[in-house]
N, C-alpha and C positions, 0 to 999 in steps of 0.2 A: 945741568938739567936735573930737575927734582926726581926723586925715586918714583913718585906716583906717575909722573909723565913718562918716565922710562918704562914703566910697566905696560903702558899703552902702546909704546913704539917699538920695543925690542923685537917681538915676533914678526909683526908686519914688515919691518925693515929686513929681517933675516930672510924673508921670501921675496924681497925686492918690491914691496908695495908700501904705499902710505897707509895711514890708519883708515882713511875712508875708502881707499881701494880695497883694502883687506876686508872691511866691513861689507862692502858690496859683494865681493866674491863669496864671503861666508854666507850672506843672506841668500845668494843665488843657489847655494846648496841647501840651506836650512829650510827655505819655503817649500821646495819640492819634497824634502824629507817629511815635513808636516803633512803634506798631501798624501804621501805614501803611507804614513802611519794611520791617517784617517781612513784611507781605502782599506788598509789591513784590518782595522777594527770593524768596519762595516762588513767586510768580507767574512770575518769570523762569525758574525751573527746571521748574515744572509749570504751563504756561500756561492750563490748564483750571481752575486754582484761583484764588480771589481776583481774579476778572476785573475787578470794579469796586470792590473794597474800598479800595484805596489812593486812587484818585481821589475816591471818595465821602467819605472822611475829610478829604481836603484841601479839597474843596468846602465841606463843613460848617464846617471851621475858618475858611476864608476868609470865608464868609457871616457867621459869628459875629464875626470881627474887624472886618469892614466895618460891621456893625450897631452894634457897640460904639463904633467910631470916630465914626460918624454921631451917635449919641446923645450922646457926650461933647463933640462940637464944637457941638452945638445948645444947650448950657447957657448 
């Protein structure tokens, strides 16, 4: 396998995913993080907007990540 191809496969395989499965999982965290960042910026200017939005998104993502980690380590 070429070194370039290996760069794209090593980490996803290390967590038991294909390249595209890993991409989807990563995007499922990245998109909400963009939303949280947007909410935080708007909240900084208008403190009465998005009061709990950013922290709520982060909390849900953290809970999801910890739940997935716990499930994968119990195999």
